[in-house]
C-alpha positions as CSV (number, residue, x, y, z in Angstrom):
1,M,-17.8,16.1,8.6
2,F,-14.7,15.8,10.9
3,S,-11.2,16.6,9.7
4,T,-7.9,15.7,11.2
5,R,-4.5,16.9,9.9
6,I,-1.0,16.2,10.9
7,L,1.0,19.3,9.9
8,S,4.6,20.0,9.3
9,C,6.8,22.1,7.2
10,L,8.1,19.1,5.2
11,V,5.3,16.6,4.9
12,V,1.8,16.7,6.1
13,A,-0.6,13.9,6.3
14,S,-4.2,15.0,6.0
15,T,-7.5,13.2,6.9
16,I,-11.1,14.1,6.1
17,A,-13.3,11.7,8.1
18,F,-16.9,11.0,9.1
19,G,-18.6,9.5,12.0
20,A,-17.9,9.6,15.7
21,T,-16.8,7.5,18.6
22,S,-16.9,8.8,22.1
23,A,-14.2,8.2,24.6
24,L,-14.2,10.7,27.5
25,A,-11.5,9.2,29.7
26,V,-8.4,11.3,30.1
27,Q,-5.6,9.7,28.1
28,P,-1.9,10.7,28.1
29,L,-1.1,12.7,24.9
30,D,1.5,10.1,23.9
31,T,-1.3,7.5,23.5
32,Y,-3.3,9.5,21.0
33,V,-3.6,8.2,17.5
34,V,-5.0,10.0,14.4
35,R,-7.9,8.0,13.1
36,D,-10.7,8.6,10.7
37,T,-13.1,9.7,13.4
38,G,-10.7,12.0,15.3
39,V,-7.5,12.2,17.4
40,G,-7.3,10.4,20.7
41,P,-10.6,11.2,22.6
42,L,-11.3,14.2,20.3
43,D,-14.1,13.7,17.9
44,N,-17.3,15.3,16.7
45,T,-19.2,14.3,19.9
46,V,-17.1,16.7,22.0
47,S,-18.5,20.2,22.9
48,F,-16.3,23.0,21.6
49,D,-15.7,24.8,24.8
50,Q,-12.6,25.0,27.0
51,T,-14.4,23.4,30.0
52,S,-15.4,20.3,28.1
53,L,-12.1,20.1,26.4
54,A,-10.1,20.5,29.6
55,K,-11.9,17.5,31.1
56,I,-10.7,15.1,28.3
57,L,-7.2,16.5,27.5
58,P,-4.2,15.8,29.7
59,Q,-3.5,18.2,32.6
60,G,-1.0,20.9,32.0
61,V,-2.2,21.9,28.5
62,T,-3.3,25.5,27.9
63,F,-5.8,26.9,25.5
64,S,-5.4,30.1,23.5
65,P,-8.0,31.3,21.0
66,K,-6.7,32.5,17.6
67,T,-8.8,34.3,15.0
68,I,-8.2,33.1,11.4
69,E,-8.8,35.7,8.7
70,L,-8.7,34.5,5.1
71,E,-9.4,36.7,2.1
72,G,-13.0,36.4,1.0
73,A,-14.1,34.5,4.1
74,A,-15.6,35.5,7.4
75,P,-13.1,35.3,10.3
76,Y,-13.4,32.4,12.6
77,T,-11.7,31.3,15.9
78,V,-9.7,28.2,16.5
79,L,-8.4,27.0,19.9
80,R,-4.7,26.3,20.1
81,V,-3.7,23.7,22.6
82,S,-0.1,23.9,24.0
83,R,2.0,22.5,26.7
84,G,4.6,25.0,27.7
85,K,6.0,26.6,24.5
86,E,5.1,23.5,22.4
87,L,2.0,23.9,20.1
88,L,0.3,20.5,20.2
89,L,-3.1,20.8,18.5
90,E,-5.4,23.3,16.8
91,L,-9.1,22.7,17.3
92,E,-11.9,23.9,15.0
93,S,-15.6,24.1,15.7
94,N,-18.8,23.9,13.6
95,G,-19.4,27.6,14.3
96,D,-22.8,26.9,15.9
97,R,-23.2,29.4,18.7
98,K,-26.0,27.4,20.5
99,K,-24.4,23.9,20.3
100,P,-20.7,24.3,19.3
101,R,-19.1,20.9,18.4
102,L,-15.5,20.0,17.6
103,T,-15.2,19.5,13.8
104,G,-11.5,19.5,13.1
105,V,-8.1,18.8,14.8
106,T,-4.8,19.8,13.3
107,V,-1.8,18.0,14.9
108,F,1.4,20.0,15.2
109,T,3.4,17.6,17.5
110,R,5.5,14.5,16.6
111,R,4.1,12.8,19.7
112,I,0.8,11.9,17.9
113,P,1.1,9.4,15.1
114,D,-1.6,8.1,12.7
115,A,-2.5,4.4,12.6
116,R,0.4,3.6,10.3
117,G,2.9,5.5,12.4
118,A,3.3,8.6,10.3
119,R,4.2,11.6,12.3
120,V,4.7,15.4,11.8
121,N,7.9,16.0,9.8
122,A,7.9,12.4,8.5
123,S,10.0,12.1,5.4
124,L,8.5,11.0,2.1
125,K,10.8,8.0,2.2
126,S,9.2,6.8,5.5
127,L,5.7,7.1,4.1
128,Y,6.1,5.6,0.6
129,R,7.8,2.4,-0.6
130,Y,10.2,2.3,-3.5
131,G,8.2,2.8,-6.7
132,E,5.2,4.4,-5.0
133,N,4.5,8.0,-6.1
134,P,3.8,10.5,-3.3
135,D,0.3,12.0,-3.4
136,C,1.0,15.5,-2.2
137,I,-0.5,18.9,-2.7
138,P,0.7,22.3,-1.6
139,G,-1.1,24.0,1.2
140,A,-3.3,27.1,0.5
141,G,-4.6,29.9,2.6
142,R,-3.4,29.6,6.1
143,Y,-1.5,26.4,5.2
144,T,0.7,28.1,2.6
145,G,4.2,26.9,2.9
146,R,3.2,23.4,4.0
147,I,2.8,20.2,2.0
148,F,-0.1,17.8,2.4
149,C,0.6,14.2,1.6
150,T,-1.8,11.3,1.9
151,V,-0.5,8.2,3.7
152,P,-0.9,5.1,1.5
153,K,-3.8,2.8,2.5
154,L,-5.2,5.3,4.8
155,D,-7.6,8.3,4.3
156,H,-5.1,10.8,5.8
């Protein structure tokens, strides 16, 4: 399973997706799109190590590991991808020590939309038409204080 999320404090679009497509050419960050199989060139065919990730992400990004500790669960490490002071992405692995693979991407920047154009901090008004009811849930655990809303007609 592969998961992609667009996070914000106001509205969050979330995707749980399956499958994979492989695209290992370096693409500018502004051309990335959240899709059911990943974000830009990031999908579950990508090795979860900084060397492999650095080859497919734009130059100038930095990686910083962060340990996530949730009550009742074993701690795990994510890689935060930043450019300067801007947090762009958070990457999660399958936890396999022998063959670590990328299994999740959380998007923190407005630069990366989904296929419909929804971006971090999108207003509900921009995601839903008049008469449509927002399908949102509050974040839990490390996502407490955030709202997750599905984008109509997409799996995010």
